[in-house]
C-alpha positions in Angstrom: 0.0 0.0 0.0 2.8 2.4 0.8 4.3 1.7 -2.6 1.0 2.5 -4.3 0.7 5.8 -2.4 4.2 6.7 -3.5 3.4 5.9 -7.1 0.4 8.3 -6.9 2.6 11.0 -5.5 5.2 10.7 -8.2 2.9 9.5 -11.0 2.8 6.0 -12.3 5.6 4.9 -14.6 4.7 5.1 -18.3 6.1 3.3 -21.3 9.0 5.3 -22.7 7.9 4.4 -26.2 4.3 5.5 -25.7 4.6 9.0 -27.0 2.5 11.1 -29.4 5.3 11.1 -32.0 5.5 7.3 -31.8 1.7 6.8 -32.4 0.8 5.8 -36.0 -2.8 6.9 -36.1 -4.2 5.1 -39.1 -7.8 6.5 -39.3 -7.4 8.2 -35.9 -5.5 11.3 -36.9 -8.4 13.6 -35.8 -8.4 12.0 -32.3 -4.6 12.4 -32.0 -4.9 16.0 -33.0 -7.7 16.7 -30.5 -5.8 15.1 -27.7 -2.6 17.0 -28.5 -4.5 20.3 -28.6 -6.2 19.5 -25.3 -2.9 18.8 -23.5 -1.2 21.9 -25.0 -4.0 24.4 -24.0 -4.2 26.0 -20.6 -7.9 25.4 -20.0 -9.4 22.6 -17.9 -11.7 19.9 -19.3 -12.3 16.3 -20.0 -11.6 14.0 -22.9 -13.2 10.5 -23.0 -11.5 8.0 -25.3 -13.1 4.7 -26.1 -12.3 1.8 -28.3 -12.0 -2.0 -28.5 -8.8 -3.4 -27.0 -5.6 -2.9 -29.0 -6.7 0.4 -30.7 -4.2 2.6 -28.9 -6.0 4.2 -26.0 -3.3 3.3 -23.5 -0.6 4.6 -25.8 -2.4 7.9 -26.2 -3.0 8.3 -22.4 0.6 7.6 -21.7 1.6 9.9 -24.6 -0.5 12.7 -23.0 1.3 12.1 -19.7 4.7 12.4 -21.4 3.7 15.5 -23.3 2.5 17.3 -20.1 5.6 16.4 -18.1 8.0 17.5 -20.9 6.3 20.9 -20.7 7.0 21.1 -17.0 3.5 20.2 -15.8 2.5 17.5 -13.4 0.8 14.5 -14.8 -0.3 11.1 -13.6 -1.2 7.9 -15.6 -3.3 5.5 -13.6 -4.6 2.0 -14.4 -8.1 1.5 -13.0 -7.2 -2.1 -12.1 -4.7 -0.7 -9.6 -7.4 1.2 -7.9 -10.3 -1.2 -7.5 -9.1 -3.0 -4.4 -7.5 0.0 -2.8 -9.0 2.7 -0.5 -10.6 5.6 -2.4 -8.7 8.2 -0.4 -5.7 7.4 -2.6 -7.1 9.9 -5.0 -6.3 12.6 -2.4 -2.7 12.2 -3.5 -3.7 13.7 -6.9 -4.3 17.1 -5.4 -2.5 19.7 -7.5 -1.8 17.4 -10.4 -2.5 19.3 -13.6 -3.3 16.3 -15.9 -4.8 13.0 -14.7 -5.2 10.1 -17.1 -7.2 7.1 -16.0 -7.1 4.0 -18.2 -9.6 1.1 -18.3 -12.3 3.1 -16.6 -14.9 0.3 -17.1 -13.1 -1.7 -14.3 -14.3 0.7 -11.6 -17.7 1.4 -13.2 -20.4 -0.2 -11.0 -18.4 0.3 -7.8 -20.4 2.8 -5.7 -17.4 3.8 -3.7 -15.1 4.4 -6.7 -17.8 6.1 -8.7 -18.3 8.6 -5.9 -14.6 9.1 -5.5 -14.2 9.7 -9.3 -17.1 12.1 -9.2 -15.3 14.2 -6.5 -12.0 13.9 -8.3 -13.6 15.3 -11.5 -15.1 18.2 -9.6 -11.8 18.9 -7.8 -9.8 18.9 -11.1 -12.2 21.2 -12.8 -12.1 23.6 -9.8 -8.3 23.5 -10.0 -8.3 24.3 -13.7 -6.8 20.8 -14.3 -7.5 18.2 -17.0 -8.8 14.7 -17.0 -8.4 12.1 -19.7 -10.1 8.7 -19.4 -10.3 5.7 -21.6 -12.7 2.8 -21.6 -13.9 0.0 -23.9 -17.4 1.5 -24.5 -18.9 4.9 -25.0 -19.9 7.0 -21.9 -23.6 6.4 -22.4 -23.0 2.6 -22.5 -20.6 2.4 -19.6 -22.0 0.7 -16.5 -21.9 3.8 -14.3 -24.7 3.8 -11.7 -24.1 7.3 -10.2 -26.1 9.5 -12.5 -24.1 12.7 -11.7 -20.9 10.9 -12.7 -22.4 9.6 -15.9 -23.4 13.1 -16.7 -19.9 14.4 -16.0 -18.4 11.6 -18.3 -20.6 12.8 -21.1 -19.8 16.5 -20.6 -16.4 16.5 -22.3 -15.1 15.6 -25.8 -15.7 12.0 -26.6 -13.3 10.4 -29.1 -13.7 6.9 -30.6 -10.6 5.2 -31.9 -10.9 2.9 -35.0 -9.0 -0.4 -35.1 -6.0 -0.6 -37.5 -6.2 -2.7 -40.6 -3.6 -5.3 -41.3 -1.4 -3.1 -43.4 -1.5 -0.4 -40.7 -0.5 -3.0 -38.1 2.4 -4.0 -40.2 3.5 -0.4 -40.4 3.3 -0.1 -36.6 5.3 -3.3 -36.2 8.0 -2.1 -38.5 8.1 1.4 -36.9 8.3 0.1 -33.3 10.9 -2.5 -34.4 13.0 0.4 -35.8 12.7 2.3 -32.5 14.2 -0.7 -30.8 17.0 -0.9 -33.3 15.7 -4.0 -35.1 15.3 -4.5 -38.8 11.8 -5.9 -39.7 11.0 -6.3 -43.4 7.5 -6.1 -44.8 7.7 -9.9 -45.6 8.6 -10.8 -42.0 5.9 -8.4 -40.6 3.3 -10.1 -42.9 4.5 -13.5 -41.6 4.0 -12.4 -38.0 0.4 -11.3 -38.7 -0.4 -14.5 -40.6 1.0 -16.8 -37.8 -0.1 -15.0 -34.6 -2.9 -13.1 -33.0 -3.5 -9.7 -34.7 -4.3 -8.1 -31.3 -2.0 -5.1 -31.0 -1.3 -5.6 -27.3 -0.1 -9.1 -28.0 1.9 -7.9 -31.1 3.8 -5.3 -29.0 4.5 -7.9 -26.4 5.8 -10.3 -29.0 8.0 -7.5 -30.4 9.5 -7.0 -27.0 10.2 -10.7 -26.7 11.9 -10.7 -30.1 14.0 -7.7 -29.0 15.0 -9.4 -25.8 15.9 -12.7 -27.5 17.6 -10.8 -30.4 19.8 -8.9 -27.9 20.7 -12.2 -26.2 22.0 -13.8 -29.4 23.1 -10.4 -30.9 20.6 -10.6 -33.7 19.1 -7.3 -34.9 17.7 -8.4 -38.3 14.4 -10.3 -37.8 14.1 -13.3 -40.1 11.2 -15.7 -40.6 13.1 -18.7 -39.1 14.0 -16.6 -36.0 10.4 -15.4 -35.6 9.1 -18.9 -36.2 11.3 -20.2 -33.4 10.1 -17.5 -31.0 6.4 -18.1 -31.9 6.8 -21.8 -31.2 7.8 -21.2 -27.6 5.6 -18.2 -26.9 2.2 -18.6 -25.4 -0.2 -16.6 -27.5 -3.8 -16.3 -28.5 -4.6 -18.4 -31.6 -4.3 -16.7 -35.0 -7.6 -15.2 -36.2 -8.8 -13.5 -39.4 -10.5 -10.2 -39.6 -14.1 -10.4 -40.7 
């Protein structure tokens, strides 16, 4: 518990690669622009992001956190699953934070205590001229929020829906993120990965990290089909699936 309070005071750690400039938006350029503008303006407010898993909500929330901190402003990125079994007064540690980003909001929806705590956090942030960005897997009207005042607050800001990436865009992301890690990933090998594994972006980023780790161990930076095949054979993963 002490560690969690400390994390709130300092702000949760965020992925160093999850930045606005590292986000390949596909059809989500407008959402990226709106979020960048929101973070870079002085006024308070709310942005509500929603999408199916793997569309990039977590990346954008962490990117917003990075952006605010690089401008010298305080920002905290919070996973709702790290809240649900904790006392709600942990949110008191967010006093004075200028940007709060809460991911996977649906996890605390339906919890009377956490809905009330989030309602008071929203009001406090707006009174302090701060900003709130939340992300969930459904639109605010569809989220299982029982507290009507909180549901109204969640519908009061700008709502942005992220579209999933198509296979070609996922290949672009794989190649781009591989390049950031210093790896060489050809279009042919990227296509092989998509045809032999789950196309879920969270899984694909985890796989890329594993390829990087194993590649560093054997001093291999160019990803080849035999090397990828070997890693896939020993990696627990969801079964391959085809887009409808």
